[in-house]
C-alpha positions in Angstrom: 15.6 185.3 -62.8 18.7 183.1 -62.9 19.3 179.6 -61.5 22.4 177.6 -61.3 20.5 173.8 -61.6 22.3 170.6 -60.9 21.3 167.3 -61.4 21.5 165.7 -58.3 21.3 162.0 -56.5 20.9 164.0 -53.2 20.8 167.3 -51.6 20.3 169.2 -48.3 20.5 172.5 -46.9 21.6 173.0 -43.3 21.2 175.8 -40.8 23.1 175.9 -37.5 23.5 171.7 -38.2 20.0 171.4 -38.4 18.8 169.9 -41.8 15.8 172.3 -43.1 15.5 170.6 -46.5 16.6 167.4 -48.0 15.8 165.5 -51.5 16.8 162.3 -53.0 17.0 162.2 -57.0 16.2 165.5 -59.0 17.3 168.6 -59.2 19.1 171.3 -56.8 18.4 174.9 -57.7 20.1 178.2 -56.7 17.9 180.8 -57.4 18.5 184.3 -57.9 16.0 187.3 -58.5 16.6 190.2 -60.1 15.4 193.8 -59.6 12.5 194.2 -62.4 11.7 190.3 -62.3 7.6 189.6 -62.0 5.4 186.6 -61.3 5.7 185.5 -65.2 9.5 185.2 -64.5 9.1 182.7 -61.6 6.2 180.5 -63.4 8.3 180.6 -66.6 11.3 179.5 -65.0 9.5 177.0 -62.8 7.9 175.5 -66.0 11.1 175.2 -67.9 13.0 173.9 -64.8 10.4 171.3 -64.3 10.2 170.1 -68.1 14.1 170.1 -68.4 15.4 166.6 -69.9 18.3 166.2 -68.3 18.1 162.5 -67.0 19.0 159.7 -68.8 16.6 157.3 -70.5 17.2 153.5 -70.8 19.6 154.4 -73.7 21.8 156.5 -71.6 20.6 159.7 -73.2 19.3 162.7 -71.6 16.1 162.5 -72.5 13.7 162.5 -69.2 12.5 165.3 -67.1 11.7 165.5 -63.6 8.3 164.2 -63.6 9.1 161.0 -65.9 12.0 160.0 -63.4 9.7 160.9 -59.8 12.5 163.6 -58.9 12.2 166.3 -56.5 13.7 170.1 -56.3 15.5 171.6 -53.6 15.4 175.2 -54.1 17.8 177.8 -52.6 17.6 181.8 -52.8 20.9 182.8 -53.5 21.2 186.8 -54.1 24.8 186.2 -55.3 24.1 184.9 -58.5 23.3 188.4 -59.7 26.7 189.7 -58.4 28.6 191.7 -61.1 32.1 191.2 -61.3 33.0 193.0 -64.4 34.6 196.0 -62.5 37.1 195.8 -59.7 37.6 192.9 -57.2 34.3 193.4 -55.2 30.9 192.2 -56.9 28.4 194.8 -57.1 25.0 193.6 -56.4 22.6 196.2 -57.9 20.9 194.2 -60.2 19.8 191.9 -57.2 15.9 192.4 -56.4 15.3 194.2 -52.8 14.7 191.5 -50.3 10.8 192.1 -50.2 10.3 191.6 -53.7 13.0 188.3 -53.9 11.4 186.7 -50.9 7.7 187.3 -53.1 9.1 186.0 -56.0 11.1 183.0 -54.3 8.1 181.8 -52.9 6.1 182.1 -56.2 8.8 180.1 -57.9 8.6 177.4 -55.2 4.8 177.3 -55.9 5.1 177.3 -59.2 7.3 174.1 -59.1 4.6 172.1 -56.2 1.7 172.9 -58.5 3.2 170.9 -61.0 3.5 167.8 -58.7 6.8 168.1 -57.7 7.7 167.4 -54.2 9.7 170.3 -53.2 12.5 171.3 -50.4 13.8 174.5 -49.4 16.4 176.3 -47.4 15.4 179.6 -45.8 15.4 182.8 -47.4 18.2 185.1 -45.9 19.7 182.7 -43.7 23.3 181.6 -43.6 23.1 178.0 -45.1 25.2 175.2 -45.9 24.5 173.1 -49.1 25.3 169.7 -49.5 24.7 167.8 -53.0 25.9 164.8 -55.0 26.1 166.2 -58.4 25.3 163.7 -60.8 27.1 163.4 -64.3 28.0 165.9 -63.2 25.4 168.0 -64.9 25.3 171.6 -64.1 22.9 174.4 -66.1 22.7 178.2 -65.9 19.2 179.1 -66.7 17.8 182.9 -67.1 14.9 184.7 -68.2 15.3 188.4 -67.8 11.9 190.4 -67.8 13.1 192.0 -71.4 12.5 188.3 -73.1 
């Protein structure tokens, strides 16, 4: 499982001009599910992201997590994160999970974040979406967990 995580002051997802998910301060997460990923990876990653200390404390140091700042998480499924660009010019997506498995684990990740008391907004699985956000900092991280680690 791979996530691109951005600290945001606001973020939203639109489908055909309609807002389907929106948050204020928090984390915008683009989530890629790989072949072989399991529920364990989904729950591990959710716990990791909720606990990431990427928000400033009173001294201006990144020392606070999502819960401590009362933040929310916008979660968008994005299989292209698993694109392999090492050969040729067209990315290979052979490492991405099949849609049925990816959707199940995407939903598990959402549930795992929500179970920790974090407000969650989402995109729509397999939809063409526009994601708008204001990256605060900017702070952007790539966090991944493979089934082998």
